[in-house]
C-alpha positions as CSV (number, residue, x, y, z in Angstrom):
1,M,112.9,-75.3,65.6
2,S,112.4,-71.7,66.8
3,E,109.8,-69.4,65.3
4,P,111.0,-67.0,62.7
5,Q,111.5,-63.4,63.8
6,P,109.0,-60.9,62.4
7,T,110.4,-58.8,59.6
8,H,110.1,-55.0,59.6
9,A,110.4,-54.7,55.9
10,L,107.7,-52.8,54.0
11,P,105.6,-55.1,51.9
12,R,106.1,-55.0,48.2
13,T,102.6,-53.4,47.8
14,E,103.8,-50.4,49.9
15,R,107.0,-49.7,48.0
16,I,107.6,-47.6,44.9
17,R,110.4,-49.5,43.0
18,R,110.3,-48.6,39.3
19,R,112.1,-45.6,37.9
20,P,109.1,-44.5,35.7
21,D,107.0,-44.4,38.9
22,F,109.5,-42.2,40.7
23,L,109.8,-39.9,37.6
24,L,106.0,-39.6,37.3
25,I,105.5,-38.7,40.9
26,Q,108.3,-36.2,40.9
27,K,107.0,-34.6,37.7
28,Q,103.2,-34.5,38.5
29,G,103.3,-34.6,42.3
30,T,102.7,-31.9,44.9
31,R,105.8,-30.9,46.8
32,T,105.6,-30.2,50.5
33,R,108.7,-29.1,52.2
34,G,109.5,-29.7,55.8
35,R,112.5,-28.7,57.9
36,Y,114.3,-32.0,57.4
37,L,112.6,-33.6,54.4
38,T,110.5,-32.9,51.3
39,L,107.5,-35.0,50.4
40,V,106.3,-35.3,46.8
41,G,102.9,-37.0,46.5
42,V,100.3,-38.0,44.0
43,P,97.0,-39.8,44.7
44,G,97.7,-43.5,44.5
45,Q,96.1,-46.0,42.2
46,S,96.5,-49.0,44.5
47,S,94.6,-49.7,47.7
48,A,97.5,-48.8,50.0
49,S,99.8,-45.8,50.3
50,R,103.2,-46.4,48.8
51,L,106.7,-45.0,49.7
52,G,109.7,-44.2,47.6
53,I,113.0,-42.7,48.9
54,V,115.5,-40.7,47.0
55,A,118.9,-40.6,48.8
56,P,121.5,-39.0,46.5
57,K,125.2,-38.9,47.2
58,R,124.9,-35.3,48.4
59,L,123.3,-36.7,51.6
60,G,126.7,-38.1,52.5
61,N,128.5,-41.4,52.4
62,A,126.7,-44.8,52.2
63,I,126.3,-45.0,56.0
64,H,124.4,-41.7,56.1
65,R,122.3,-42.6,53.1
66,N,121.3,-46.0,54.4
67,R,120.6,-44.6,57.9
68,S,118.4,-41.9,56.3
69,K,116.5,-44.5,54.3
70,R,115.9,-46.7,57.4
71,R,114.6,-43.7,59.3
72,V,112.2,-42.7,56.5
73,R,110.8,-46.2,56.4
74,E,110.3,-46.2,60.1
75,L,108.5,-42.8,59.9
76,F,106.2,-44.2,57.2
77,R,105.5,-47.4,59.1
78,H,104.3,-45.5,62.2
79,A,102.3,-42.8,60.4
80,K,101.0,-44.1,57.1
81,P,98.7,-41.6,55.2
82,T,95.1,-42.3,55.8
83,S,94.3,-41.4,52.2
84,C,95.9,-43.5,49.5
85,L,99.0,-41.5,48.4
86,D,102.1,-42.4,46.5
87,L,104.9,-40.5,48.4
88,V,108.5,-39.9,47.4
89,V,110.6,-38.7,50.3
90,L,113.7,-36.6,49.8
91,P,115.7,-36.3,53.1
92,R,117.9,-33.3,53.7
93,P,121.6,-33.7,54.6
94,E,121.0,-33.1,58.3
95,F,118.2,-35.8,58.4
96,A,120.5,-38.6,59.6
97,E,121.9,-36.5,62.5
98,V,118.7,-35.1,64.0
99,P,117.0,-36.8,67.0
100,F,114.2,-39.1,65.9
101,S,111.6,-37.3,67.9
102,A,112.3,-34.1,65.9
103,L,111.9,-36.1,62.6
104,I,108.5,-37.5,63.8
105,D,107.2,-34.0,64.4
106,D,108.5,-32.7,61.1
107,Y,107.1,-35.7,59.2
108,H,103.6,-35.4,60.8
109,Q,103.4,-31.7,60.0
110,T,104.7,-32.1,56.5
111,L,102.4,-35.1,55.8
112,S,99.3,-33.3,57.1
113,R,100.1,-30.3,54.8
114,Q,100.6,-32.8,51.9
115,I,97.2,-34.4,52.6
116,R,95.5,-31.0,52.8
117,A,97.0,-30.0,49.5
118,H,95.5,-33.1,47.8
119,R,92.1,-32.6,49.4
120,A,92.0,-29.0,48.2
121,G,93.2,-29.8,44.7
């Protein structure tokens, strides 16, 4: 029997899944807008930072929405916030088409502004 392949899924503890959580974050959170995405964040109550993604139909068809969500999860995996934050990411329509290196830069800049906003407030 071969060894199972490692999964790249986010653990349940790092995901925002319930609608009330999304609504609370979007209502009370601090918005930080980047070139290709918008981050909405609140200080988290759990020990780990959590991620939620909003991908409405205006992003495009299902292929574009799913690609955008995969890219957001990959960005979050590689650059998790050091402080405990609950983040909701709203990708822009051009998000799925931009080179990944540009998304990394935009995410890092937007995330650092988001963290600074929470430290100041």
